N, CA and C atoms of all chains as a GROMACS GRO file, in nm:
protein
  414
    1MET      N    1  -4.038  -2.719  -1.739
    1MET     CA    2  -3.975  -2.799  -1.840
    1MET      C    3  -3.908  -2.807  -1.891
    2SER      N    4  -3.805  -2.847  -1.941
    2SER     CA    5  -3.674  -2.771  -2.034
    2SER      C    6  -3.640  -2.908  -2.068
    3ALA      N    7  -3.572  -2.867  -2.197
    3ALA     CA    8  -3.486  -2.994  -2.319
    3ALA      C    9  -3.399  -2.925  -2.401
    4THR      N   10  -3.292  -3.108  -2.373
    4THR     CA   11  -3.134  -2.979  -2.465
    4THR      C   12  -3.156  -3.042  -2.597
    5TYR      N   13  -3.152  -2.972  -2.679
    5TYR     CA   14  -3.101  -3.006  -2.850
    5TYR      C   15  -2.965  -2.989  -2.844
    6HIS      N   16  -2.956  -3.092  -3.016
    6HIS     CA   17  -2.813  -3.058  -3.049
    6HIS      C   18  -2.837  -2.897  -3.180
    7VAL      N   19  -2.719  -2.870  -3.146
    7VAL     CA   20  -2.743  -2.677  -3.246
    7VAL      C   21  -2.608  -2.728  -3.287
    8ALA      N   22  -2.604  -2.755  -3.404
    8ALA     CA   23  -2.440  -2.732  -3.501
    8ALA      C   24  -2.433  -2.626  -3.598
    9GLY      N   25  -2.302  -2.565  -3.532
    9GLY     CA   26  -2.210  -2.448  -3.625
    9GLY      C   27  -2.206  -2.307  -3.579
   10MET      N   28  -2.219  -2.304  -3.409
   10MET     CA   29  -2.221  -2.196  -3.304
   10MET      C   30  -2.045  -2.201  -3.298
   11THR      N   31  -2.008  -2.137  -3.311
   11THR     CA   32  -1.825  -2.118  -3.273
   11THR      C   33  -1.813  -2.053  -3.193
   12CYS      N   34  -1.866  -1.925  -3.166
   12CYS     CA   35  -1.848  -1.845  -3.055
   12CYS      C   36  -1.914  -1.745  -3.024
   13GLY      N   37  -1.902  -1.632  -2.918
   13GLY     CA   38  -2.030  -1.566  -2.838
   13GLY      C   39  -2.144  -1.535  -2.904
   14GLY      N   40  -2.098  -1.455  -3.043
   14GLY     CA   41  -2.197  -1.354  -3.138
   14GLY      C   42  -2.301  -1.513  -3.162
   15CYS      N   43  -2.225  -1.590  -3.207
   15CYS     CA   44  -2.334  -1.752  -3.253
   15CYS      C   45  -2.416  -1.790  -3.140
   16ALA      N   46  -2.360  -1.766  -3.040
   16ALA     CA   47  -2.452  -1.808  -2.902
   16ALA      C   48  -2.568  -1.745  -2.882
   17ARG      N   49  -2.538  -1.565  -2.917
   17ARG     CA   50  -2.628  -1.532  -2.838
   17ARG      C   51  -2.728  -1.545  -2.980
   18SER      N   52  -2.699  -1.508  -3.094
   18SER     CA   53  -2.760  -1.520  -3.174
   18SER      C   54  -2.880  -1.642  -3.199
   19VAL      N   55  -2.884  -1.741  -3.136
   19VAL     CA   56  -2.920  -1.900  -3.126
   19VAL      C   57  -3.040  -1.856  -3.029
   20GLU      N   58  -2.949  -1.790  -2.937
   20GLU     CA   59  -3.019  -1.772  -2.781
   20GLU      C   60  -3.171  -1.679  -2.840
   21VAL      N   61  -3.160  -1.540  -2.912
   21VAL     CA   62  -3.220  -1.414  -2.980
   21VAL      C   63  -3.309  -1.526  -3.040
   22ALA      N   64  -3.305  -1.604  -3.122
   22ALA     CA   65  -3.410  -1.645  -3.224
   22ALA      C   66  -3.493  -1.705  -3.180
   23ILE      N   67  -3.436  -1.847  -3.061
   23ILE     CA   68  -3.506  -1.907  -3.026
   23ILE      C   69  -3.611  -1.836  -2.919
   24LYS      N   70  -3.569  -1.710  -2.848
   24LYS     CA   71  -3.633  -1.638  -2.698
   24LYS      C   72  -3.747  -1.594  -2.832
   25ASP      N   73  -3.689  -1.511  -2.952
   25ASP     CA   74  -3.805  -1.430  -3.001
   25ASP      C   75  -3.904  -1.572  -3.092
   26ALA      N   76  -3.865  -1.650  -3.147
   26ALA     CA   77  -3.965  -1.722  -3.261
   26ALA      C   78  -4.049  -1.842  -3.219
   27ALA      N   79  -4.006  -1.879  -3.068
   27ALA     CA   80  -4.059  -1.986  -2.980
   27ALA      C   81  -4.161  -1.949  -2.852
   28PRO      N   82  -4.317  -1.948  -2.888
   28PRO     CA   83  -4.364  -1.920  -2.790
   28PRO      C   84  -4.340  -1.949  -2.675
   29GLY      N   85  -4.377  -1.926  -2.548
   29GLY     CA   86  -4.329  -2.003  -2.434
   29GLY      C   87  -4.232  -2.049  -2.360
   30VAL      N   88  -4.122  -1.996  -2.427
   30VAL     CA   89  -3.987  -1.993  -2.382
   30VAL      C   90  -3.967  -1.923  -2.284
   31GLU      N   91  -3.921  -1.999  -2.165
   31GLU     CA   92  -3.864  -1.869  -2.012
   31GLU      C   93  -3.705  -1.848  -2.053
   32SER      N   94  -3.644  -1.941  -2.062
   32SER     CA   95  -3.474  -1.915  -2.054
   32SER      C   96  -3.384  -2.043  -2.182
   33VAL      N   97  -3.314  -1.982  -2.212
   33VAL     CA   98  -3.179  -2.054  -2.371
   33VAL      C   99  -3.112  -2.002  -2.258
   34THR      N  100  -2.976  -2.148  -2.238
   34THR     CA  101  -2.845  -2.151  -2.244
   34THR      C  102  -2.749  -2.197  -2.322
   35VAL      N  103  -2.728  -2.186  -2.345
   35VAL     CA  104  -2.645  -2.214  -2.482
   35VAL      C  105  -2.508  -2.301  -2.396
   36ASP      N  106  -2.450  -2.420  -2.465
   36ASP     CA  107  -2.336  -2.495  -2.438
   36ASP      C  108  -2.230  -2.476  -2.572
   37LEU      N  109  -2.146  -2.387  -2.568
   37LEU     CA  110  -2.067  -2.362  -2.708
   37LEU      C  111  -2.004  -2.509  -2.717
   38GLU      N  112  -1.895  -2.540  -2.623
   38GLU     CA  113  -1.789  -2.693  -2.640
   38GLU      C  114  -1.911  -2.782  -2.660
   39ALA      N  115  -2.046  -2.827  -2.640
   39ALA     CA  116  -2.065  -2.899  -2.605
   39ALA      C  117  -2.169  -2.910  -2.767
   40GLY      N  118  -2.208  -2.749  -2.811
   40GLY     CA  119  -2.280  -2.797  -2.911
   40GLY      C  120  -2.465  -2.805  -2.833
   41THR      N  121  -2.512  -2.776  -2.765
   41THR     CA  122  -2.620  -2.801  -2.698
   41THR      C  123  -2.687  -2.636  -2.693
   42VAL      N  124  -2.800  -2.699  -2.687
   42VAL     CA  125  -2.892  -2.531  -2.635
   42VAL      C  126  -3.006  -2.593  -2.545
   43THR      N  127  -3.036  -2.546  -2.461
   43THR     CA  128  -3.109  -2.636  -2.353
   43THR      C  129  -3.251  -2.519  -2.290
   44VAL      N  130  -3.358  -2.501  -2.337
   44VAL     CA  131  -3.452  -2.412  -2.317
   44VAL      C  132  -3.542  -2.450  -2.297
   45SER      N  133  -3.628  -2.420  -2.153
   45SER     CA  134  -3.684  -2.437  -2.078
   45SER      C  135  -3.820  -2.358  -2.086
   46GLY      N  136  -3.979  -2.371  -2.053
   46GLY     CA  137  -4.098  -2.312  -2.078
   46GLY      C  138  -4.153  -2.429  -2.131
   47SER      N  139  -4.205  -2.373  -2.255
   47SER     CA  140  -4.368  -2.499  -2.285
   47SER      C  141  -4.316  -2.503  -2.448
   48ALA      N  142  -4.185  -2.430  -2.480
   48ALA     CA  143  -4.199  -2.421  -2.638
   48ALA      C  144  -4.204  -2.590  -2.725
   49ASP      N  145  -4.248  -2.611  -2.760
   49ASP     CA  146  -4.227  -2.780  -2.893
   49ASP      C  147  -4.172  -2.742  -2.968
   50ASP      N  148  -4.082  -2.896  -2.999
   50ASP     CA  149  -3.948  -2.908  -3.094
   50ASP      C  150  -3.934  -2.836  -3.171
   51ALA      N  151  -4.100  -2.839  -3.256
   51ALA     CA  152  -4.071  -2.837  -3.393
   51ALA      C  153  -4.074  -2.600  -3.356
   52SER      N  154  -4.078  -2.578  -3.288
   52SER     CA  155  -4.064  -2.389  -3.274
   52SER      C  156  -3.932  -2.399  -3.277
   53ILE      N  157  -3.838  -2.438  -3.202
   53ILE     CA  158  -3.720  -2.465  -3.174
   53ILE      C  159  -3.641  -2.486  -3.312
   54GLU      N  160  -3.699  -2.591  -3.368
   54GLU     CA  161  -3.643  -2.624  -3.471
   54GLU      C  162  -3.633  -2.464  -3.575
   55THR      N  163  -3.754  -2.481  -3.600
   55THR     CA  164  -3.795  -2.362  -3.684
   55THR      C  165  -3.663  -2.234  -3.669
   56ALA      N  166  -3.678  -2.163  -3.507
   56ALA     CA  167  -3.598  -2.108  -3.481
   56ALA      C  168  -3.432  -2.103  -3.492
   57VAL      N  169  -3.387  -2.206  -3.462
   57VAL     CA  170  -3.232  -2.260  -3.481
   57VAL      C  171  -3.205  -2.223  -3.666
   58ASP      N  172  -3.313  -2.292  -3.740
   58ASP     CA  173  -3.295  -2.309  -3.877
   58ASP      C  174  -3.313  -2.187  -3.929
   59ASP      N  175  -3.336  -2.058  -3.863
   59ASP     CA  176  -3.394  -1.966  -3.961
   59ASP      C  177  -3.294  -1.868  -3.940
   60ALA      N  178  -3.226  -1.911  -3.794
   60ALA     CA  179  -3.120  -1.828  -3.761
   60ALA      C  180  -2.956  -1.884  -3.784
   61GLY      N  181  -2.974  -1.917  -3.912
   61GLY     CA  182  -2.878  -1.986  -3.974
   61GLY      C  183  -2.789  -2.134  -3.886
   62PHE      N  184  -2.837  -2.191  -3.827
   62PHE     CA  185  -2.766  -2.301  -3.769
   62PHE      C  186  -2.814  -2.420  -3.802
   63THR      N  187  -2.774  -2.542  -3.701
   63THR     CA  188  -2.843  -2.668  -3.801
   63THR      C  189  -2.889  -2.715  -3.670
   64TYR      N  190  -3.014  -2.750  -3.686
   64TYR     CA  191  -3.089  -2.808  -3.575
   64TYR      C  192  -3.034  -2.963  -3.527
   65GLY      N  193  -3.008  -3.044  -3.418
   65GLY     CA  194  -2.961  -3.129  -3.462
   65GLY      C  195  -3.058  -3.261  -3.361
   66GLY      N  196  -3.162  -3.216  -3.332
   66GLY     CA  197  -3.286  -3.327  -3.261
   66GLY      C  198  -3.223  -3.262  -3.151
   67ARG      N  199  -3.367  -3.386  -3.038
   67ARG     CA  200  -3.298  -3.299  -2.853
   67ARG      C  201  -3.177  -3.424  -2.848
   68ALA      N  202  -3.126  -3.414  -2.766
   68ALA     CA  203  -2.990  -3.452  -2.679
   68ALA      C  204  -3.008  -3.546  -2.618
   69ALA      N  205  -3.118  -3.516  -2.503
   69ALA     CA  206  -3.188  -3.615  -2.407
   69ALA      C  207  -3.291  -3.655  -2.396
   70MET      N  208  -2.927  -0.250  -5.747
   70MET     CA  209  -2.908  -0.168  -5.647
   70MET      C  210  -2.927  -0.255  -5.475
   71SER      N  211  -2.766  -0.207  -5.444
   71SER     CA  212  -2.704  -0.249  -5.370
   71SER      C  213  -2.683  -0.146  -5.229
   72ALA      N  214  -2.666  -0.159  -5.172
   72ALA     CA  215  -2.631  -0.112  -5.012
   72ALA      C  216  -2.535  -0.214  -4.865
   73THR      N  217  -2.499  -0.078  -4.810
   73THR     CA  218  -2.443  -0.139  -4.739
   73THR      C  219  -2.460  -0.115  -4.620
   74TYR      N  220  -2.443  -0.179  -4.444
   74TYR     CA  221  -2.445  -0.123  -4.328
   74TYR      C  222  -2.372  -0.208  -4.254
   75HIS      N  223  -2.364  -0.119  -4.163
   75HIS     CA  224  -2.301  -0.132  -4.031
   75HIS      C  225  -2.394  -0.251  -3.956
   76VAL      N  226  -2.314  -0.352  -3.888
   76VAL     CA  227  -2.361  -0.432  -3.848
   76VAL      C  228  -2.280  -0.476  -3.704
   77ALA      N  229  -2.321  -0.434  -3.573
   77ALA     CA  230  -2.213  -0.485  -3.518
   77ALA      C  231  -2.223  -0.666  -3.449
   78GLY      N  232  -2.144  -0.675  -3.387
   78GLY     CA  233  -2.128  -0.840  -3.293
   78GLY      C  234  -2.109  -0.957  -3.341
   79MET      N  235  -2.054  -0.942  -3.455
   79MET     CA  236  -2.028  -1.048  -3.538
   79MET      C  237  -1.890  -1.066  -3.545
   80THR      N  238  -1.853  -1.184  -3.480
   80THR     CA  239  -1.721  -1.236  -3.443
   80THR      C  240  -1.666  -1.342  -3.551
   81CYS      N  241  -1.728  -1.425  -3.626
   81CYS     CA  242  -1.653  -1.552  -3.668
   81CYS      C  243  -1.748  -1.532  -3.807
   82GLY      N  244  -1.704  -1.696  -3.848
   82GLY     CA  245  -1.813  -1.706  -3.952
   82GLY      C  246  -1.944  -1.764  -3.939
   83GLY      N  247  -1.946  -1.829  -3.817
   83GLY     CA  248  -2.072  -1.865  -3.763
   83GLY      C  249  -2.158  -1.759  -3.741
   84CYS      N  250  -2.122  -1.593  -3.704
   84CYS     CA  251  -2.192  -1.483  -3.713
   84CYS      C  252  -2.279  -1.474  -3.799
   85ALA      N  253  -2.149  -1.474  -3.928
   85ALA     CA  254  -2.171  -1.396  -4.072
   85ALA      C  255  -2.259  -1.461  -4.112
   86ARG      N  256  -2.216  -1.636  -4.158
   86ARG     CA  257  -2.367  -1.683  -4.196
   86ARG      C  258  -2.541  -1.691  -4.104
   87SER      N  259  -2.519  -1.654  -4.030
   87SER     CA  260  -2.680  -1.649  -3.932
   87SER      C  261  -2.668  -1.480  -3.975
   88VAL      N  262  -2.604  -1.406  -4.024
   88VAL     CA  263  -2.743  -1.281  -4.059
   88VAL      C  264  -2.715  -1.250  -4.203
   89GLU      N  265  -2.646  -1.308  -4.258
   89GLU     CA  266  -2.693  -1.364  -4.398
   89GLU      C  267  -2.850  -1.435  -4.401
   90VAL      N  268  -2.793  -1.560  -4.355
   90VAL     CA  269  -2.927  -1.616  -4.364
   90VAL      C  270  -3.105  -1.585  -4.293
   91ALA      N  271  -3.072  -1.460  -4.220
   91ALA     CA  272  -3.135  -1.410  -4.153
   91ALA      C  273  -3.218  -1.291  -4.247
   92ILE      N  274  -3.110  -1.242  -4.288
   92ILE     CA  275  -3.108  -1.093  -4.387
   92ILE      C  276  -3.214  -1.196  -4.516
   93LYS      N  277  -3.204  -1.280  -4.607
   93LYS     CA  278  -3.188  -1.358  -4.714
   93LYS      C  279  -3.354  -1.419  -4.703
   94ASP      N  280  -3.370  -1.462  -4.551
   94ASP     CA  281  -3.515  -1.522  -4.486
   94ASP      C  282  -3.643  -1.423  -4.490
   95ALA      N  283  -3.600  -1.280  -4.390
   95ALA     CA  284  -3.690  -1.203  -4.378
   95ALA      C  285  -3.693  -1.080  -4.447
   96ALA      N  286  -3.589  -1.076  -4.550
   96ALA     CA  287  -3.623  -0.971  -4.592
   96ALA      C  288  -3.663  -0.976  -4.793
   97PRO      N  289  -3.772  -0.944  -4.806
   97PRO     CA  290  -3.827  -0.980  -4.896
   97PRO      C  291  -3.733  -0.882  -5.037
   98GLY      N  292  -3.720  -0.920  -5.191
   98GLY     CA  293  -3.677  -0.861  -5.262
   98GLY      C  294  -3.522  -0.860  -5.251
   99VAL      N  295  -3.405  -0.928  -5.142
   99VAL     CA  296  -3.307  -1.006  -5.129
   99VAL      C  297  -3.258  -1.071  -5.220
  100GLU      N  298  -3.167  -0.966  -5.292
  100GLU     CA  299  -3.083  -1.115  -5.437
  100GLU      C  300  -2.970  -1.132  -5.410
  101SER      N  301  -2.914  -1.101  -5.284
  101SER     CA  302  -2.744  -1.121  -5.263
  101SER      C  303  -2.734  -1.068  -5.092
  102VAL      N  304  -2.657  -1.159  -5.023
  102VAL     CA  305  -2.577  -1.075  -4.887
  102VAL      C  306  -2.425  -1.137  -4.888
  103THR      N  307  -2.365  -1.034  -4.877
  103THR     CA  308  -2.180  -1.048  -4.862
  103THR      C  309  -2.191  -0.958  -4.720
  104VAL      N  310  -2.156  -1.060  -4.646
  104VAL     CA  311  -2.043  -0.992  -4.523
  104VAL      C  312  -1.915  -0.964  -4.512
  105ASP      N  313  -1.856  -0.872  -4.425
  105ASP     CA  314  -1.767  -0.838  -4.443
  105ASP      C  315  -1.740  -0.779  -4.300
  106LEU      N  316  -1.631  -0.960  -4.244
  106LEU     CA  317  -1.625  -0.939  -4.076
  106LEU      C  318  -1.534  -0.850  -4.052
  107GLU      N  319  -1.424  -0.856  -4.075
  107GLU     CA  320  -1.385  -0.753  -4.052
  107GLU      C  321  -1.421  -0.609  -4.004
  108ALA      N  322  -1.441  -0.538  -4.160
  108ALA     CA  323  -1.541  -0.423  -4.153
  108ALA      C  324  -1.636  -0.374  -4.088
  109GLY      N  325  -1.686  -0.525  -4.031
  109GLY     CA  326  -1.793  -0.524  -3.952
  109GLY      C  327  -1.930  -0.418  -4.021
  110THR      N  328  -1.923  -0.496  -4.192
  110THR     CA  329  -2.074  -0.474  -4.234
  110THR      C  330  -2.096  -0.574  -4.335
  111VAL      N  331  -2.201  -0.514  -4.424
  111VAL     CA  332  -2.294  -0.656  -4.454
  111VAL      C  333  -2.369  -0.576  -4.566
  112THR      N  334  -2.353  -0.619  -4.695
  112THR     CA  335  -2.380  -0.541  -4.837
  112THR      C  336  -2.505  -0.624  -4.874
  113VAL      N  337  -2.656  -0.557  -4.914
  113VAL     CA  338  -2.686  -0.644  -4.945
  113VAL      C  339  -2.771  -0.530  -5.078
  114SER      N  340  -2.771  -0.693  -5.171
  114SER     CA  341  -2.817  -0.588  -5.297
  114SER      C  342  -2.991  -0.731  -5.338
  115GLY      N  343  -3.044  -0.630  -5.415
  115GLY     CA  344  -3.167  -0.622  -5.410
  115GLY      C  345  -3.253  -0.503  -5.411
  116SER      N  346  -3.382  -0.540  -5.394
  116SER     CA  347  -3.443  -0.412  -5.347
  116SER      C  348  -3.528  -0.415  -5.210
  117ALA      N  349  -3.480  -0.475  -5.071
  117ALA     CA  350  -3.513  -0.477  -4.952
  117ALA      C  351  -3.536  -0.300  -4.936
  118ASP      N  352  -3.598  -0.299  -4.809
  118ASP     CA  353  -3.581  -0.150  -4.793
  118ASP      C  354  -3.528  -0.152  -4.682
  119ASP      N  355  -3.423  -0.055  -4.605
  119ASP     CA  356  -3.386  -0.069  -4.476
  119ASP      C  357  -3.416  -0.115  -4.400
  120ALA      N  358  -3.582  -0.106  -4.311
  120ALA     CA  359  -3.630  -0.122  -4.223
  120ALA      C  360  -3.658  -0.270  -4.251
  121SER      N  361  -3.661  -0.322  -4.311
  121SER     CA  362  -3.658  -0.489  -4.346
  121SER      C  363  -3.539  -0.585  -4.273
  122ILE      N  364  -3.397  -0.446  -4.331
  122ILE     CA  365  -3.288  -0.535  -4.300
  122ILE      C  366  -3.253  -0.450  -4.144
  123GLU      N  367  -3.334  -0.431  -4.085
  123GLU     CA  368  -3.298  -0.362  -4.014
  123GLU      C  369  -3.353  -0.469  -3.836
  124THR      N  370  -3.482  -0.527  -3.932
  124THR     CA  371  -3.520  -0.601  -3.816
  124THR      C  372  -3.485  -0.729  -3.870
  125ALA      N  373  -3.395  -0.745  -3.986
  125ALA     CA  374  -3.376  -0.946  -3.971
  125ALA      C  375  -3.237  -0.856  -3.892
  126VAL      N  376  -3.164  -0.760  -3.889
  126VAL     CA  377  -3.044  -0.772  -3.792
  126VAL      C  378  -3.111  -0.850  -3.692
  127ASP      N  379  -3.179  -0.748  -3.635
  127ASP     CA  380  -3.211  -0.704  -3.457
  127ASP      C  381  -3.299  -0.873  -3.456
  128ASP      N  382  -3.330  -0.944  -3.511
  128ASP     CA  383  -3.423  -1.038  -3.443
  128ASP      C  384  -3.296  -1.201  -3.474
  129ALA      N  385  -3.226  -1.186  -3.569
  129ALA     CA  386  -3.069  -1.262  -3.568
  129ALA      C  387  -2.971  -1.211  -3.414
  130GLY      N  388  -2.992  -1.113  -3.363
  130GLY     CA  389  -2.907  -1.095  -3.215
  130GLY      C  390  -2.806  -1.016  -3.243
  131PHE      N  391  -2.815  -0.971  -3.347
  131PHE     CA  392  -2.732  -0.848  -3.384
  131PHE      C  393  -2.757  -0.708  -3.409
  132THR      N  394  -2.623  -0.617  -3.441
  132THR     CA  395  -2.698  -0.474  -3.360
  132THR      C  396  -2.674  -0.401  -3.471
  133TYR      N  397  -2.788  -0.340  -3.552
  133TYR     CA  398  -2.782  -0.294  -3.670
  133TYR      C  399  -2.758  -0.156  -3.681
  134GLY      N  400  -2.659  -0.082  -3.759
  134GLY     CA  401  -2.584   0.034  -3.720
  134GLY      C  402  -2.652   0.164  -3.828
  135GLY      N  403  -2.697   0.108  -3.913
  135GLY     CA  404  -2.750   0.230  -4.039
  135GLY      C  405  -2.680   0.228  -4.141
  136ARG      N  406  -2.671   0.215  -4.265
  136ARG     CA  407  -2.582   0.289  -4.333
  136ARG      C  408  -2.449   0.309  -4.352
  137ALA      N  409  -2.359   0.263  -4.412
  137ALA     CA  410  -2.271   0.268  -4.389
  137ALA      C  411  -2.195   0.343  -4.469
  138ALA      N  412  -2.290   0.368  -4.576
  138ALA     CA  413  -2.256   0.455  -4.735
  138ALA      C  414  -2.382   0.495  -4.844
   0.00000   0.00000   0.00000
């Protein structure tokens, strides 16, 4: 299972890595995290729920924008 | 009280904000956080201990490098 989310505020590879690490650390059940900087999206595979992703993104200082698709 | 720490991996304003938010959220006693992107340092005022700062920086996906001064 995977889902893609809008995440605003990521502007470089450091931002991307930050969001990736935050989601992996904070959301149980996450298997992989892929950031698309240009699209401003993050694709998460695994069994994490949307609320965990939102909390992880917000805590890392970026803006969660819900499911992209 | 304030202390300045080396933090590697911050390359843009998004990174800076991420580290700032992570430290403010994770470390009790923090009053303010100031990031110097060019120097690669973060100055924290308040009563937070070094270990809390280190954990917050690492969890945000950046590299803690100890006290700068």
